[in-house]
N, C-alpha and C positions, 0 to 999 in steps of 0.2 A: 768179717771182722766184728766182734762184738765188744759193747762198752765194758763189761766185765773183764774181758781179757786184759784191758788195758788198766783197769783198777788192780788187777792181780799182780801185773808186773810192777806198777808203781808200789804195792805192799812189799811185795820181794825186794825191791831196791831200799825200801825205808827201812825195812828189819834187818836187811842183809842176809838173810837165809830163808831157801825156800820151805824150811821146817816150820820156823816160827812163823813165816807168812801162812802156811796152811793152817796152824793153831788158831791165829788170829781170824782168819777167814771162815772157820769152823770147817774145812774141806779136808779130806784125806790128802796126804802128800802126793801120793800117786795121781789123783784126780787133777791136783794142782799142775802138777807136773805136765800132764798130758793136755790140759788147756793152753799152757804156755807153748809145748811143741807145736800146737796147731797155729798159734799165732805166729811163731818162727817160720813154719812152712809157708804161710801166706805171705810173710814180707820177705821171705828168702835171707834171712839174718838170725843167727845165734845171739839171742839175747841172754843167756845165762852161761855162765861157765860151770860144768857140771864135774864135780870132783867126789873123791869118796868121803872127804871131809863134810860135803855138802855142794850146794849150789847157790852160786852169786852172780851179780850182774856184770856181764861181759862189756869188753871196752866199747864194742858196737851199741850194745844196750843203753851204756851210758850217753853215748853221743845221741842216741835216737830218745832219752828220757825227757829232754826239755819240750819235744814235740807231743811225747805222751801226756806231759802234764798240761799243755795248751788244750789238748783235747778234752781231756777230763775237766779242765776249767771252764771251759766253753759248754759242755754237757752239763755241769752246775748250774750255769748260768741261764742254759735252755729250760732245766727243770724248775728253777726258781721262778722265771718268767712264767712258764706254763701254769705253775702254783698260783700265780698272783692271779693270772687271767681266769683260772677255774674259780678262785674265791670270788672275784668280781662277779663272773658270769651267774653266780649263785645268789646274787642280791642286785638290785636295780632300786636306786634311791631317786625319789620323785618329791620334789618340793612343790606345793600347790597352794594358791590362794583358795580360799574356803569358797568363793563364788562359783568355782568350777568343779566342786568335789563330786557330787551325786550324780546328776544327769550325764556327765561325760565320763567321768574317772571310774566310776564303779562298774560300769560294762566294760570299759577299757581293761581293767585288772582281771576282770573275770575272763575276758576272752584269752588274755596273755597266759593267764595260768593254765588254761586248758591246753595252751600250746606249749608251754614251757614248764612242766608240772614240779621240777625241781628248782626253779628260780624262785626264790623271794622277792616279793615287792614290798618296798618301805615307802610309805607315803608320810610326807611330814608337811603339815598345815604351817605357813608362815607367811609374813609379809613380802612383798613384791622385792624390796630392796634386800632383805634377808636372803630371799631365793637365788637372787643374781649374785649375791656375793658368794654363797655356797656353790654356785655353778662355776663361778671362776676359779675357786680354790679347790674345784674337784670333789666337794663334799656331797653334791646332788649331780646325777647323772641326766636328768631332766628337771625341765620347771615350768609350770602351767602359771602364766602370769596374764594380767589384766593391762591393757593400755586403751586409753582414749584416743579416738580417732584423731590422727595428726601428730600425736606424740613421738618423739624420736626414739628409734630403736637403740638399744645399747651396743656399743662397738664391742668385738671379741666373742660375739653371739651369733650363732644361727639361729634365727627366729622363723617359725611357721605359724601362719595365722590358720587356726583352726575354725573358729567360730565368729561372726558379726553378730552382736547382740543390741537390741534396742533397751534402752532403759525402762523399767516398767514400775508401777507402785504394787507391792505385795502387800495383800489385807487379807483379813478374815472373809468368807462369803457373805457374813452378817453384816459387814461395814457398810457405812452409808455410801461410801466410795464405789462400792460394788455394783449400783445402779447406773453409774456412769459408763459411756464408752470410752473415754479417755479422761485423765485427771490434768487439771491444770495446776500450775505452781500456787496460786491462793488456795485452792483447795486442798492442796497438799500441806501448805503452811497452817491450816486449821486443824490438821491431825497429829496427835502426839507421833513423834517420828523416831523410829529406832534407826541409828545411823552407825556405820562403820566408823572406828576411831580412826585417828589421825594415822597416817602412813599407808592407808588402802585407797586404790584409785576411785572407789565409789564414795568415800570420804570427800576426796577434792570435788567430785562431780556433784554430790549434793550441795556443798557449799557454794559451787559456782551457781547452781540453781537457784538457791534461797537467795544469794548476792546479800548477804548480810542479815537476814531474817532470823531471829533466834527461836527455831520453832524444834529444836532437837532435845527431846526428852531422855534418850537412852543412847548410849554409844557401847558398842561390843567389839569383840576381837572375831570378825569374820562372819561370813553369811549364813553359817548353819545355825549359829546361835542366835542371829538376828530373824531367821525364819521361824525359830522355836518361840522367841519372845511374841512374835507377830501372831503365831498360832494360838498362844495363850491370852491373846487380847489386849497386850501392853500398847499397841500401836500399829504402824504401818512403817514399811521399809522400802528403799529404792535400790534395786539390784538389775542386773542384765537380764532379758528373758531367758537366756540360756541357763540360768542358775535357777529358775523356777518350774520351768515347763518340764514335766517328767520328774520332779521330785517328789520323795514319798508321801510329804505332806500335802503337795498339790493334789497327787493321785488319790489320796485317801479324802478330798474334799475340805481338808482343813484350812487350805489357802487358796486363793485367787489372786489375780494381776489383772492391771488395767494399764495401758500404755500410758506416758506422759505426752502432754499436749506440747505443741510447739516445736522449733528447731531444737532438738537436744542432741547433744554428740553421741554417737555410736559406741559401743564396748567392744574391743577386738580380745578375744581369748587366743593368746599366743602360747606355743609350745617352744621352748628355748633349750638350747644345750650350749656347751662351751666349745669353740672352734678348736679341733685338735686333730692330729695327724692319725692318730688312732682313737677308735671309740670301740669299747667291748659291744660283742655282739648282740647280748642280751638287751642293752641299751637301743641299739639300732632297731631290734626286732620291736620293741616296745614302743619307739617312735613312730614306726610302720601302723602299728595297732591304733595308737591315737589318730594319725591320719586318716586311716580307713574308717574309723568310728565318726570323726568329724564331717567326713564326706555323707555317710548315711544321715546323720543329722541334717546336714545342709540340704541334702534331697528331699528329706520329708517335710523340711520347713514349708 
């Protein structure tokens, strides 16, 4: 039994005529009639009353019609669901705090695209609260967010720790701090400081370190702009080491970094997704690529 056979029967019933149904379906009347006969032989029921004046639905056919309609409606729902799944599988949306963008995210996206060449990856930079709201609303499939060690994880999210980072002072190689093996808080206070603006985990960490000290010269929206400002000589910034090691500016020698002295909370890079019964396969696959890449980075550290 084929779906189109049921569709043909439904059309004949709706139009009340085999001839009119053949015209609408753009089939020859003999071809439509033969298709219906094949279905009748399979079901063992005459679905049409055939007379010289034309063919109409039989009493048996009318009794079966509600079942035929339900089957066709189920097929429509299946097609709609498959179409939505296909649409979703062709795009995965990732929200990311900028501290995670280059060293981790770029290799992951490159690997994923090699494995899924027809799937688009959309990367959206945002603050942590925005990412988690978009995850809960289904606007993002995955989110990369920072947590200070000891922070509570949000309810309703599956959270996977990818990287554990030590806060470091990011600076130009010709900075006076580059001669230090570690940088103390007083030394940090003596420098023009490029800080993340309110809403970022690194903003909260820096203010905790400064303990009320007024050393912030600039604030910016995300680590990438912060690193560019440092490379241009505007000051120094504090970031987790996983945001600096392997960054193109660091590889080119435009940036270097030194650890902060003392007992400084570590920064955890978490991969989050909304808890759900059904997750698009492409999002699952990208999640696995993130975990693999993080494992490689952790082994290399």
